[in-house]
C-alpha positions in Angstrom: 32.9 65.5 27.1 29.7 64.9 25.2 29.4 65.1 21.4 26.4 66.1 19.4 25.5 66.6 15.8 23.4 69.4 14.2 20.4 68.3 12.2 19.9 69.7 8.7 16.9 71.8 9.6 18.5 74.9 7.9 20.0 73.2 4.8 18.1 74.7 1.9 16.3 72.1 -0.2 16.9 69.2 2.2 14.4 66.3 1.7 11.3 66.4 3.9 12.5 63.3 5.9 16.0 64.6 6.4 15.4 65.7 10.1 14.0 62.3 11.1 16.5 60.3 9.1 19.4 62.2 10.7 18.0 62.1 14.2 17.5 58.3 14.1 20.9 57.7 12.6 22.7 60.1 15.0 21.3 58.1 18.0 22.3 54.8 16.3 25.9 56.1 15.8 26.3 57.1 19.4 26.0 60.9 19.4 24.9 62.3 22.7 22.6 65.0 21.3 21.0 66.4 18.2 20.8 70.2 17.7 18.9 72.7 15.5 19.2 76.4 14.7 16.5 79.1 14.3 15.8 81.3 11.3 12.6 82.7 9.9 13.4 84.4 6.6 15.2 81.4 5.2 14.6 78.0 3.7 14.5 76.1 7.0 12.4 73.9 9.2 11.2 75.6 12.4 13.5 74.4 15.2 10.8 73.3 17.7 9.0 71.4 15.0 12.3 69.8 14.0 13.0 68.7 17.5 9.4 67.3 17.9 10.1 65.3 14.8 13.4 64.1 16.2 11.8 63.2 19.6 9.3 60.9 17.8 12.1 58.7 16.3 14.6 58.7 19.2 14.6 57.6 22.8 18.0 58.6 24.2 19.7 61.6 22.6 19.4 65.1 24.1 17.3 67.5 22.0 19.0 71.0 21.8 18.2 74.3 20.2 21.5 76.0 19.5 20.1 78.5 19.5 16.5 79.5 19.4 16.0 83.3 19.0 13.6 83.7 21.9 12.7 87.4 21.5 11.1 86.7 18.1 8.8 84.1 19.8 5.7 84.9 21.9 6.6 83.8 25.4 3.5 81.9 26.4 3.5 79.8 23.2 7.3 79.2 23.4 6.9 78.0 27.0 4.0 75.7 26.0 5.8 74.3 22.9 9.0 73.7 24.9 7.2 72.0 27.8 5.3 69.8 25.3 8.5 68.6 23.7 10.2 68.1 27.0 7.2 66.1 28.3 6.9 64.0 25.1 10.6 63.2 25.1 10.9 62.3 28.8 12.8 65.4 29.7 15.3 65.4 26.9 15.0 69.1 25.8 17.7 71.7 26.3 16.6 75.1 25.3 19.5 77.2 24.1 18.4 80.8 23.5 19.9 84.0 22.2 18.9 87.5 21.3 19.4 87.2 17.5 21.0 89.6 15.1 18.9 89.5 11.9 16.6 92.4 11.6 14.6 90.8 8.8 13.6 87.9 11.0 12.3 90.3 13.7 10.4 92.3 11.1 8.7 89.2 9.7 7.6 88.3 13.3 6.5 91.9 13.9 8.7 92.1 17.0 10.8 95.2 17.7 14.5 94.5 17.0 16.1 97.1 19.2 14.4 96.0 22.4 15.3 92.3 22.0 17.8 92.2 24.9 15.4 93.5 27.4 12.7 91.2 26.0 14.9 88.2 26.4 15.6 89.1 30.1 11.8 89.3 30.7 11.2 86.0 28.9 13.8 84.1 30.9 11.9 85.1 34.1 8.5 84.3 32.6 9.5 81.0 31.2 10.5 79.6 34.5 7.3 80.9 36.1 5.2 79.3 33.4 7.0 76.0 33.7 6.5 76.1 37.5 2.8 76.3 37.0 2.3 80.0 37.9 0.3 81.0 34.7 -1.9 77.9 34.4 -0.3 77.0 31.0 0.3 73.3 30.5 1.5 70.7 30.1 3.9 70.4 32.9 7.4 69.7 31.6 8.9 66.3 32.4 11.8 68.0 34.3 10.8 69.9 37.4 11.2 73.6 36.7 11.3 73.1 33.0 13.8 72.3 30.3 17.5 72.9 30.8 18.4 76.5 29.6 21.6 77.6 27.9 22.3 81.2 26.9 24.0 81.8 23.6 26.2 84.6 22.2 28.9 86.9 23.4 30.1 85.7 26.8 30.3 89.3 28.2 26.5 89.5 27.9 25.5 85.8 27.9 27.6 85.0 30.9 25.6 87.2 33.4 22.3 86.0 31.8 23.4 82.4 32.3 24.3 83.1 35.9 20.9 84.7 36.6 18.6 82.4 34.6 20.3 79.4 33.0 22.4 76.4 33.4 25.2 77.4 31.1 26.5 79.0 27.9 26.9 78.1 24.3 29.3 80.2 22.0 27.6 78.9 18.8 30.5 79.5 16.5 34.1 80.6 16.8 37.7 79.4 17.4 38.9 77.3 20.4 40.8 80.3 21.6 37.7 82.5 21.6 35.8 79.8 23.4 38.5 79.5 26.1 38.2 83.2 26.7 34.5 83.0 26.9 34.6 80.1 29.3 36.7 82.3 31.7 34.1 85.1 31.4 31.2 82.8 32.0 32.8 81.2 35.0 33.6 84.6 36.5 30.0 85.7 36.1 28.8 82.4 37.7 31.0 82.9 40.8 30.0 86.6 41.1 26.4 85.6 41.1 27.0 83.1 43.9 25.9 80.1 41.9 27.1 76.7 43.2 28.9 74.3 41.0 30.0 75.3 37.5 28.1 76.3 34.3 27.6 74.0 31.4 29.6 75.0 28.4 28.9 74.1 24.8 31.0 74.7 21.6 30.0 74.4 18.0 32.1 74.0 14.8 31.3 73.4 11.2 32.5 70.4 9.3 32.4 69.0 5.8 34.3 65.8 4.8 35.3 64.4 1.4 37.1 65.7 -1.6 34.6 68.5 -2.0 34.7 69.3 1.7 36.1 72.9 1.3 33.6 73.6 -1.5 30.7 72.3 0.6 31.7 74.5 3.6 32.2 77.6 1.5 28.9 77.1 -0.3 26.7 76.3 2.7 28.2 78.8 5.1 28.6 81.4 2.5 24.9 81.1 1.6 23.7 81.0 5.3 25.9 83.9 6.4 25.8 86.0 3.2 24.0 88.8 5.0 27.2 89.3 7.1 29.2 90.2 4.0 31.8 88.3 2.1 34.7 88.8 4.4 33.0 87.7 7.6 31.1 84.8 5.9 34.5 83.7 4.4 36.1 83.8 7.9 33.4 81.6 9.4 33.7 79.2 6.4 37.4 79.1 7.2 36.7 77.8 10.7 35.1 74.6 9.2 37.0 71.3 9.6 37.3 69.9 6.1 39.3 66.7 6.6 39.3 63.9 9.2 42.4 65.2 11.0 40.9 68.6 11.3 37.7 67.2 12.8 39.6 65.2 15.4 41.8 68.2 16.2 38.8 70.5 16.7 37.2 68.1 19.2 40.5 67.9 21.2 41.0 71.7 21.0 37.5 72.6 22.2 37.7 70.0 24.9 41.0 71.5 26.1 39.4 75.0 25.9 36.8 73.9 28.5 33.9 72.5 26.5 31.6 70.1 28.3 29.9 69.4 25.0 30.6 70.0 21.4 28.1 70.1 18.5 29.4 69.4 15.0 27.4 71.3 12.3 27.7 69.5 8.9 27.5 71.6 5.7 25.3 69.1 3.8 22.1 67.1 4.3 23.7 64.0 2.9 23.5 61.2 5.5 27.0 60.1 4.5 28.3 63.3 6.1 26.8 62.3 9.5 28.2 58.8 9.2 31.7 59.9 8.2 31.8 62.5 11.0 30.7 59.8 13.5 33.5 57.6 12.4 36.0 60.2 13.2 34.7 62.3 16.0 33.3 59.6 18.2 36.7 57.8 18.2 38.7 60.8 19.5 40.1 60.3 23.0 37.9 63.2 24.3 34.7 61.5 23.1 35.5 57.9 24.2 
């Protein structure tokens, strides 16, 4: 099982050097990947810009969007940006994509919200064509055929998309029990599509350590998810691991549920959170 850490690209008010500081330290600590999320109408750093910054200060870690909302991006530019990062990083980019659920982000991008699923399906076909050189858009990515693709979201929809277009599935957020059910759905879609091997599976959970861990989790997640309403935002905040035992337990539970990789999403831009999480998570039997 591989273990990654989310960069603070969507922590409001984070210092300008937070992304590069975290990326460099994550690699030093031994994490396998660094990940970013995608929002437009929010105080956040663009995910592809953030990964370009991370690529410049690292040499080993995988660079993951978990997830990038592909339908609100223009396909040709997205393909070019992704290929550029993949080439510059020596093939370290994994492009996790999803349909998105925030109407205000789509409105700001002047992209129709209700057709986003069909748009994503077209994009997944077009991205591979562009990366294979069919459109004359360069540069050629470092990996033949382009960056690795993960499909995020509800497994009932993401599973068939992953079987048709991608290398696997990421749930993004939820419980180990929900993840295990999703893994079964994704594996079934994979088999029905006649794909060889098994799909890659990625889980994510929030974490905040220290005496103020519960408050950090409630504040950060409550602010980020406020548009969902207090009840649902509160439920998501309740999934956060807020002590060392809970972090270790989440890693073991998601591994047992079928995760090939786990990304821990801290609730603060303080570098001490990364270091404390590394000290716990990277010592669990599943990560060693």
